[in-house]
C-alpha positions as CSV (number, residue, x, y, z in Angstrom):
1,M,0.0,0.0,0.0
2,F,2.8,2.4,0.9
3,S,6.2,2.9,-0.8
4,K,9.3,2.8,1.3
5,P,9.4,5.7,3.8
6,G,11.7,8.4,2.6
7,S,11.3,7.7,-1.1
8,F,10.0,10.4,-3.5
9,K,7.1,8.1,-4.6
10,Y,6.0,7.9,-0.9
11,L,5.4,11.6,-0.8
12,S,1.9,12.3,-2.1
13,K,1.4,15.2,-4.6
14,N,-0.7,17.1,-2.0
15,R,1.9,16.6,0.7
16,F,4.7,17.7,-1.6
17,A,2.7,20.8,-2.7
18,I,2.0,21.7,1.0
19,G,5.7,21.4,1.7
20,I,6.7,23.6,-1.2
21,L,4.0,26.2,-0.2
22,A,5.1,26.2,3.4
23,T,8.7,26.6,2.4
24,L,7.7,29.7,0.4
25,G,5.8,30.9,3.5
26,I,9.0,30.4,5.5
27,I,10.9,32.6,3.1
28,D,8.1,35.3,3.1
29,S,7.6,35.4,6.8
30,L,11.4,35.2,7.6
31,Y,11.8,38.4,5.5
32,L,8.9,40.1,7.3
33,T,10.2,39.0,10.7
34,W,13.7,40.3,9.8
35,I,12.2,43.6,8.7
36,K,10.3,44.0,11.9
37,V,13.1,43.0,14.3
38,A,15.8,45.0,12.4
39,G,13.5,48.0,12.2
40,T,14.2,48.5,8.5
41,T,11.9,49.3,5.7
42,A,10.5,46.5,3.5
43,S,11.2,46.6,-0.2
44,C,7.8,46.8,-1.7
45,A,8.9,48.3,-5.0
46,G,6.1,50.9,-4.9
47,I,3.4,48.2,-4.5
48,G,1.4,48.7,-1.4
49,D,2.5,50.3,1.9
50,C,4.5,47.7,3.8
51,Q,5.9,50.3,6.2
52,T,2.5,51.4,7.5
53,V,1.5,47.7,8.1
54,N,4.8,46.8,9.6
55,I,4.9,49.6,12.2
56,S,1.2,49.3,13.2
57,T,0.1,48.0,16.6
58,Y,-1.4,45.0,14.7
59,S,2.0,43.8,13.6
60,E,2.7,42.3,17.1
61,I,0.9,40.2,19.6
62,A,2.3,40.4,23.1
63,G,5.5,41.8,21.7
64,I,5.9,39.0,19.3
65,P,5.9,40.0,15.6
66,V,3.0,38.5,13.7
67,A,5.4,37.5,11.0
68,A,7.4,35.4,13.5
69,L,4.1,33.5,14.4
70,G,3.7,32.9,10.7
71,L,7.3,31.7,10.4
72,A,6.7,29.2,13.3
73,T,3.5,28.0,11.7
74,Y,5.0,27.4,8.3
75,A,8.1,25.7,9.8
76,L,5.9,23.4,11.8
77,I,3.9,22.5,8.7
78,V,7.2,21.7,6.8
79,I,8.4,19.5,9.7
80,L,5.0,17.7,9.9
81,V,4.8,16.8,6.2
82,Y,8.5,15.8,6.2
83,M,7.9,13.5,9.3
84,E,5.1,11.7,7.5
85,T,7.8,10.4,5.1
86,R,9.9,9.1,7.9
87,R,7.1,7.9,10.3
88,P,4.0,6.7,8.3
89,Q,2.2,5.9,11.6
90,L,2.0,9.7,12.1
91,I,0.2,10.4,8.8
92,E,-3.3,10.7,10.3
93,W,-2.2,12.8,13.2
94,S,-0.1,15.0,10.9
95,Q,-2.9,15.5,8.4
96,L,-5.2,16.7,11.2
97,T,-2.5,19.0,12.7
98,V,-1.6,20.6,9.3
99,F,-5.4,21.1,8.7
100,G,-5.8,22.7,12.1
101,L,-2.7,24.9,11.7
102,S,-3.7,26.0,8.2
103,L,-7.3,26.7,9.3
104,A,-6.2,28.8,12.2
105,G,-3.6,30.6,10.0
106,M,-6.2,31.3,7.2
107,I,-8.7,32.7,9.7
108,F,-6.0,34.9,11.2
109,S,-4.9,36.0,7.7
110,V,-8.5,36.9,6.8
111,W,-8.7,39.1,10.0
112,L,-5.3,40.7,9.2
113,T,-6.4,41.4,5.7
114,Y,-9.5,43.1,7.0
115,V,-7.3,45.2,9.3
116,E,-5.1,46.2,6.4
117,I,-8.0,47.2,4.2
118,E,-10.4,48.7,6.7
119,I,-8.4,50.0,9.6
120,L,-4.9,50.7,8.3
121,E,-6.0,51.5,4.7
122,A,-2.6,50.0,3.6
123,I,-1.7,46.7,1.9
124,C,1.5,44.8,2.4
125,P,2.1,42.6,-0.7
126,Y,4.2,40.2,1.4
127,C,1.2,39.8,3.8
128,V,-1.1,39.1,0.8
129,I,1.4,36.5,-0.4
130,S,1.3,34.8,3.0
131,A,-2.5,34.9,3.1
132,I,-2.6,33.2,-0.3
133,L,-0.1,30.6,0.7
134,I,-1.8,29.6,3.9
135,T,-5.2,29.5,2.1
136,C,-3.7,27.1,-0.5
137,I,-2.2,25.0,2.2
138,F,-5.6,24.9,3.9
139,M,-7.4,23.8,0.7
140,L,-4.8,21.1,0.1
141,S,-4.9,19.9,3.7
142,L,-8.7,19.6,3.5
143,R,-8.4,17.7,0.2
144,R,-5.9,15.3,1.9
145,L,-8.3,14.7,4.7
146,L,-11.2,14.0,2.4
147,Q,-9.4,12.0,-0.4
148,E,-6.2,10.4,0.8
149,P,-6.1,7.1,2.6
150,T,-4.7,7.0,6.1
151,M,-2.9,4.2,7.9
152,R,-6.1,2.7,9.3
153,D,-7.6,2.2,5.7
């Protein structure tokens, strides 16, 4: 039923796509975290207003940059999908965890997008990219739960 753990064939297309999207999310949120921590200006190339978003009170929760929370979420997702290739007995648990993380991340991104548009009246393209990435991860994780067999099948 399953290929040898660690082999490329063992990695499902959805899981592989989630891993790639989460890796892109790591890059995006790592850049935003660095911008916040270093106190520098994001390079938005004239698209949007990253600075207004980055210095707003909404860019932190209890002193922790929101981008750092995104970084941790994306990193955890990458670790989980990687671990599935090494420990097939974790597939069901990992699928549910990735689904939960991506659902929470998507809901949070929707709220942050609302804040950008309605309250700050400024859009950060990097934040929009992150919102798109986490939404795609959520949709793929939902698809995995509904379509892919688990270890108990």
